[in-house]
C-alpha positions as CSV (number, residue, x, y, z in Angstrom):
1,X,54.6,71.9,108.5
2,X,57.6,69.9,108.9
3,X,60.3,70.7,111.5
4,X,62.9,71.4,108.7
5,X,60.5,73.7,106.7
6,X,59.8,75.7,110.1
7,X,63.5,76.0,110.7
8,X,64.3,77.1,107.2
9,X,61.8,79.9,107.6
10,X,63.0,81.0,110.9
11,X,66.7,80.8,109.9
12,X,65.8,82.8,106.5
13,X,64.2,85.5,108.7
14,X,67.1,85.5,111.0
15,X,69.7,85.7,108.2
16,X,67.9,88.4,106.5
17,X,67.7,90.5,109.8
18,X,71.3,90.0,110.7
19,X,72.5,90.7,107.2
20,X,71.2,94.4,107.7
21,X,74.0,94.9,110.2
22,X,77.5,94.8,108.9
23,X,79.6,92.0,110.6
24,X,77.0,90.0,112.3
25,X,76.2,86.5,111.1
26,X,73.3,84.3,112.4
27,X,74.2,81.0,114.0
28,X,74.4,78.2,111.6
29,X,73.8,75.0,113.7
30,X,74.6,72.5,110.8
31,X,78.1,74.3,110.1
32,X,78.7,74.3,113.9
33,X,77.9,70.6,113.9
34,X,80.1,70.0,111.1
35,X,83.0,71.9,112.6
36,X,82.7,70.1,115.8
37,X,82.6,66.6,114.0
38,X,84.8,67.0,110.9
39,X,87.4,69.8,111.7
40,X,90.5,69.3,114.0
41,X,91.3,72.2,116.5
42,X,94.3,73.1,114.2
43,X,92.0,73.4,111.0
44,X,92.2,70.0,109.3
45,X,89.1,68.7,107.7
46,X,88.8,65.0,108.4
47,X,87.0,62.6,106.0
48,X,86.5,59.7,108.2
49,X,84.9,57.4,105.4
50,X,88.3,57.7,103.6
51,X,90.2,56.5,106.7
52,X,90.7,59.9,108.2
53,X,92.4,61.5,105.3
54,X,92.2,65.1,104.3
55,X,91.8,66.4,100.9
56,X,92.3,69.8,99.4
57,X,88.6,69.7,98.3
58,X,87.5,69.4,102.1
59,X,89.7,72.5,103.0
60,X,88.5,74.5,100.2
61,X,84.8,73.9,101.1
62,X,85.4,74.6,104.7
63,X,87.1,78.0,103.9
64,X,84.3,79.1,101.8
65,X,81.7,78.2,104.7
66,X,83.9,79.9,107.2
67,X,83.6,83.0,105.2
68,X,79.9,82.7,104.8
69,X,79.8,82.3,108.6
70,X,82.2,85.3,109.1
71,X,84.2,83.1,111.3
72,X,87.7,84.6,110.8
73,X,89.7,82.7,113.5
74,X,88.5,79.4,112.1
75,X,89.2,80.7,108.6
76,X,92.8,81.4,109.6
77,X,93.4,77.9,111.0
78,X,91.8,76.4,108.0
79,X,94.1,78.5,105.8
80,X,97.3,78.0,107.8
81,X,96.8,74.2,107.8
82,X,96.2,74.1,104.1
83,X,99.2,76.3,103.5
84,X,101.6,74.6,105.8
85,X,100.6,70.9,105.2
86,X,99.4,70.8,101.6
87,X,101.6,73.7,99.9
88,X,104.8,73.5,101.8
89,X,104.2,76.9,103.3
90,X,103.5,78.8,100.1
91,X,100.1,78.9,98.8
92,X,101.0,82.1,96.8
93,X,103.4,79.8,95.0
94,X,102.5,76.2,95.1
95,X,99.3,74.4,94.3
96,X,98.1,72.3,97.4
97,X,98.6,68.7,97.2
98,X,95.2,66.8,97.0
99,X,95.4,64.0,99.6
100,X,97.1,63.9,103.1
101,X,96.9,61.2,105.8
102,X,98.6,58.3,107.3
103,X,101.4,56.6,105.2
104,X,102.3,53.2,105.1
105,X,105.1,53.6,107.6
106,X,102.5,55.3,110.1
107,X,103.9,58.8,109.5
108,X,101.5,61.4,108.6
109,X,101.9,63.6,105.4
110,X,101.1,64.0,101.9
111,X,99.8,60.9,100.1
112,X,99.1,62.3,96.7
113,X,101.2,65.2,95.6
114,X,99.2,65.8,92.5
115,X,96.8,68.8,93.0
116,X,93.0,68.9,92.3
117,X,92.1,71.8,90.1
118,X,88.5,72.4,91.5
119,X,90.0,72.7,95.0
120,X,92.5,75.1,93.7
121,X,90.0,77.2,92.1
122,X,87.8,77.2,95.1
123,X,90.6,78.1,97.3
124,X,91.8,80.9,95.2
125,X,88.3,82.2,94.6
126,X,87.5,82.2,98.4
127,X,90.8,83.9,99.4
128,X,90.0,86.5,96.9
129,X,86.5,87.1,98.0
130,X,87.6,87.0,101.7
131,X,90.2,89.6,101.0
132,X,87.4,91.7,99.4
133,X,84.7,91.2,102.1
134,X,87.1,91.3,105.1
135,X,89.3,94.0,103.5
136,X,92.3,91.8,104.0
137,X,94.9,92.7,101.3
138,X,97.2,89.6,102.3
139,X,94.4,87.1,101.5
140,X,93.5,88.7,98.3
141,X,97.0,88.7,96.9
142,X,97.5,85.1,97.9
143,X,94.3,84.0,96.2
144,X,95.4,85.9,93.1
145,X,98.7,84.4,93.1
146,X,97.3,80.8,93.4
147,X,95.0,81.5,90.6
148,X,97.9,82.4,88.5
149,X,99.6,79.2,89.2
150,X,96.1,77.4,88.2
151,X,96.2,79.1,84.9
152,X,99.9,78.1,84.4
153,X,99.7,74.6,85.3
154,X,96.1,73.4,85.1
155,X,94.5,75.4,82.0
156,X,95.3,74.0,78.6
157,X,94.5,75.2,75.2
158,X,92.5,72.2,73.7
159,X,92.6,71.8,69.9
160,X,89.3,72.7,68.5
161,X,87.8,73.9,71.7
162,X,90.1,76.5,73.5
163,X,90.9,77.2,77.2
164,X,89.8,74.5,79.6
165,X,90.6,73.5,83.1
166,X,92.3,70.1,83.4
167,X,91.6,68.2,86.5
168,X,95.3,68.4,87.6
169,X,98.6,69.1,86.1
170,X,99.5,65.5,85.4
171,X,97.6,62.4,84.5
172,X,94.6,63.6,82.5
173,X,96.0,63.9,78.8
174,X,96.4,60.8,76.9
175,X,97.6,61.3,73.2
176,X,94.8,63.3,71.5
177,X,92.3,62.6,74.3
178,X,91.8,64.8,77.3
179,X,89.8,63.8,80.3
180,X,87.8,66.6,81.8
181,X,85.3,67.0,84.8
182,X,82.2,69.2,84.5
183,X,82.0,69.6,88.3
184,X,85.4,71.2,88.4
185,X,84.1,74.4,86.9
186,X,81.3,76.2,89.0
187,X,80.3,78.9,86.5
188,X,79.7,81.6,89.3
189,X,83.4,81.2,90.2
190,X,84.4,82.0,86.9
191,X,82.3,85.0,86.7
192,X,83.4,86.2,90.1
193,X,87.1,86.1,89.2
194,X,86.5,88.4,86.3
195,X,84.6,90.6,88.4
196,X,87.3,90.7,90.8
197,X,89.9,91.5,88.1
198,X,92.0,88.2,88.4
199,X,93.7,87.6,85.2
200,X,92.9,84.3,83.3
201,X,90.6,82.9,80.6
202,X,87.6,82.4,82.9
203,X,85.0,83.7,80.5
204,X,86.3,81.3,77.7
205,X,86.3,78.3,80.1
206,X,82.7,79.3,81.2
207,X,81.6,79.1,77.4
208,X,83.4,75.9,76.9
209,X,81.7,74.4,80.0
210,X,78.4,75.5,78.5
211,X,79.3,73.7,75.3
212,X,80.2,70.5,77.2
213,X,76.9,70.6,79.2
214,X,74.9,71.1,75.9
215,X,76.7,68.2,74.3
216,X,76.4,65.8,77.1
217,X,73.3,66.5,79.0
218,X,70.8,66.0,76.3
219,X,68.8,63.8,78.6
220,X,69.1,66.1,81.6
221,X,71.9,64.2,83.2
222,X,75.7,65.0,83.0
223,X,78.8,62.8,83.3
224,X,81.2,62.5,86.2
225,X,84.0,62.6,83.6
226,X,83.9,63.6,79.8
227,X,86.3,63.0,77.1
228,X,87.4,65.6,74.6
229,X,88.8,64.6,71.1
230,X,89.5,67.3,68.5
231,X,87.6,65.5,65.8
232,X,84.8,63.9,67.6
233,X,84.2,66.7,70.3
234,X,82.9,65.7,73.6
235,X,82.8,61.9,74.1
236,X,82.3,59.2,76.6
237,X,85.2,59.2,79.1
238,X,87.7,56.4,78.4
239,X,87.8,55.2,82.1
240,X,84.2,55.8,83.5
241,X,82.2,55.9,80.4
242,X,78.9,57.9,80.6
243,X,78.2,57.6,84.1
244,X,77.0,60.4,86.4
245,X,77.3,59.8,90.1
246,X,79.2,61.6,93.0
247,X,81.1,64.2,90.9
248,X,78.2,65.1,88.7
249,X,75.9,65.7,91.5
250,X,77.8,68.9,92.1
251,X,77.3,70.2,88.6
252,X,73.4,70.3,89.3
253,X,74.2,72.1,92.5
254,X,76.5,74.7,91.0
255,X,74.0,75.5,88.4
256,X,71.1,75.7,90.8
257,X,73.1,78.3,92.8
258,X,74.2,80.2,89.7
259,X,71.9,83.4,89.4
260,X,72.8,84.1,85.8
261,X,71.9,81.2,83.5
262,X,68.6,79.6,84.0
263,X,68.6,77.8,80.7
264,X,71.6,75.7,81.7
265,X,70.0,74.8,85.1
266,X,66.9,73.6,83.2
267,X,69.2,71.6,80.7
268,X,70.4,69.8,83.8
269,X,67.0,68.8,84.8
270,X,67.4,65.2,85.0
271,X,67.8,64.5,88.8
272,X,64.9,67.0,89.5
273,X,62.5,65.3,87.1
274,X,63.6,61.8,88.3
275,X,62.6,62.8,91.9
276,X,59.3,64.2,90.8
277,X,58.6,60.9,89.0
278,X,60.1,58.4,91.5
279,X,60.8,60.2,94.8
280,X,64.5,59.8,94.7
281,X,67.7,61.1,93.1
282,X,69.8,58.3,91.4
283,X,73.1,57.5,93.1
284,X,74.5,56.4,89.7
285,X,73.1,56.6,86.3
286,X,74.1,56.2,82.6
287,X,73.7,59.8,81.4
288,X,73.1,58.7,77.8
289,X,70.7,55.8,78.7
290,X,68.9,56.8,81.9
291,X,67.3,54.0,83.8
292,X,64.2,54.0,85.8
293,X,65.3,51.5,88.4
294,X,68.6,53.4,89.6
295,X,69.5,52.9,93.2
296,X,68.7,56.0,95.2
297,X,71.4,58.4,96.2
298,X,72.3,59.6,99.7
299,X,70.6,62.5,101.5
300,X,73.2,64.9,100.0
301,X,71.8,64.2,96.6
302,X,68.4,65.1,97.7
303,X,69.6,68.3,99.3
304,X,71.0,69.5,95.9
305,X,67.4,69.9,94.7
306,X,66.6,72.5,97.5
307,X,67.6,75.5,95.7
308,X,65.5,74.6,92.6
309,X,62.3,73.7,94.6
310,X,62.8,77.1,96.6
311,X,62.2,78.9,93.5
312,X,59.6,76.4,92.0
313,X,56.4,77.7,93.6
314,X,55.2,74.2,94.6
315,X,55.0,74.0,98.4
316,X,53.8,70.5,98.5
317,X,56.7,69.3,96.4
318,X,59.1,71.2,98.6
319,X,57.6,69.9,101.8
320,X,57.9,66.3,100.5
321,X,61.6,66.9,99.9
322,X,62.3,68.3,103.2
323,X,60.5,65.5,105.0
324,X,62.8,63.0,103.0
325,X,65.8,65.1,104.2
326,X,64.7,65.3,107.7
327,X,64.2,61.7,107.8
328,X,67.9,61.2,107.1
329,X,68.9,63.4,110.1
330,X,71.0,61.8,112.6
331,X,71.3,64.0,115.5
332,X,72.7,67.5,114.4
333,X,74.0,66.0,111.1
334,X,72.6,64.2,108.1
335,X,73.0,60.6,107.1
336,X,73.1,57.5,109.1
337,X,76.1,57.6,109.6
338,X,76.9,61.2,108.7
339,X,79.4,61.4,105.9
340,X,81.7,64.3,105.2
341,X,80.6,64.7,101.5
342,X,76.7,64.6,102.4
343,X,77.3,67.4,104.8
344,X,79.0,69.6,102.2
345,X,76.3,69.3,99.7
346,X,73.7,70.0,102.3
347,X,75.7,73.0,103.5
348,X,75.8,74.5,100.1
349,X,72.2,74.0,99.3
350,X,70.7,74.8,102.7
351,X,72.9,77.7,103.3
352,X,71.8,79.3,100.0
353,X,67.9,78.4,100.8
354,X,68.1,79.7,104.3
355,X,69.5,83.1,102.9
356,X,73.1,82.8,104.5
357,X,74.7,83.6,101.2
358,X,74.1,83.7,97.6
359,X,76.2,84.3,94.3
360,X,75.4,87.6,92.6
361,X,74.9,87.9,88.9
362,X,78.6,88.9,88.7
363,X,79.7,85.7,90.6
364,X,80.7,87.3,93.7
365,X,79.8,86.0,97.2
366,X,77.0,88.1,98.9
367,X,77.1,86.9,102.5
368,X,74.3,87.8,104.8
369,X,76.6,89.3,107.3
370,X,78.1,91.6,104.7
371,X,75.0,93.3,103.9
372,X,75.3,97.1,104.5
373,X,79.0,96.7,104.6
374,X,81.1,99.0,102.3
375,X,82.7,96.9,99.7
376,X,86.4,97.0,99.1
377,X,87.8,97.7,95.6
378,X,89.0,94.9,93.3
379,X,92.4,96.7,93.0
380,X,93.1,95.4,96.4
381,X,94.1,92.1,94.8
382,X,96.8,93.6,92.9
383,X,98.2,95.9,95.8
384,X,98.4,93.2,98.6
385,X,101.0,91.2,100.4
386,X,100.5,87.6,101.4
387,X,99.9,86.8,105.0
């Protein structure tokens, strides 16, 4: 038995036992190491590979993991930094800027004021779920208000398709061509917002996401970016073509974590089958003409397969994957050197496999520490005040 497999089994049992008592979360060594390495004392997530920048993506994922870990003090610091530095102190009224860091004049501040719709969706969803699980009306109301801005500024009615999430308010509409990103729409988040009573075309966008995946993932791989033309439908992106890489890898992860649509997960079977045949997940591949000699992706790409293999019933294959992941460990983190993006992919995948959280069939977060806690009513979203 590998060290990783043994750790997973131990942590799974810890998570299950801890979940029986409301409010207690088991230790999460990888998350604790991530916080020590990538999160500043005031709640800023630092991407060192990007020159020490901070993105709304990093803040959104960290907020989610802090909720899963039931770490309210850290959640508050992450929330306050995001609100004050990316949204001018008003997350209930402004979409957070995408990128923050050192400017050309050596001052620190916003580098890219355009928002990133996936991060906005994750932040809004996580605030609503935190409000529900922690019975914090202020967080719930702020999340709901932020999601209203997402609908107002980042959702468009595409001719011939319907409601769809644009990547940002500006820069992704070119005449009669719309640029879309499949990884920006985790289907469980869309279902969860419906369950929480947040107004928006979430079901319609989830159906259109399914249409996009069916149209583009005919060989098991999906693109980083997809174009939409009313007459032609879903087409190669005008900038990146039919390449799937660092964006697309999240699509496989989101659908592997989704508890409602096994058919969609099987449609997105390219990375899994590629790994079974060749022992690696491709870093970059032409989704319409997959190549057998693609360069292997980093450890995070391997970790994305963990949820699939945890349900596969093939212990030998799972042990082989875990050995590959373990071989990429660098101390308490993964990758040599450890990168911000890899750790997030591993945290999502491993956290689910270890039983720390999962998404219910209604899309809501089921955290181990919250098992046995009395759930608050979704109407709290509408009767709350922002913090």
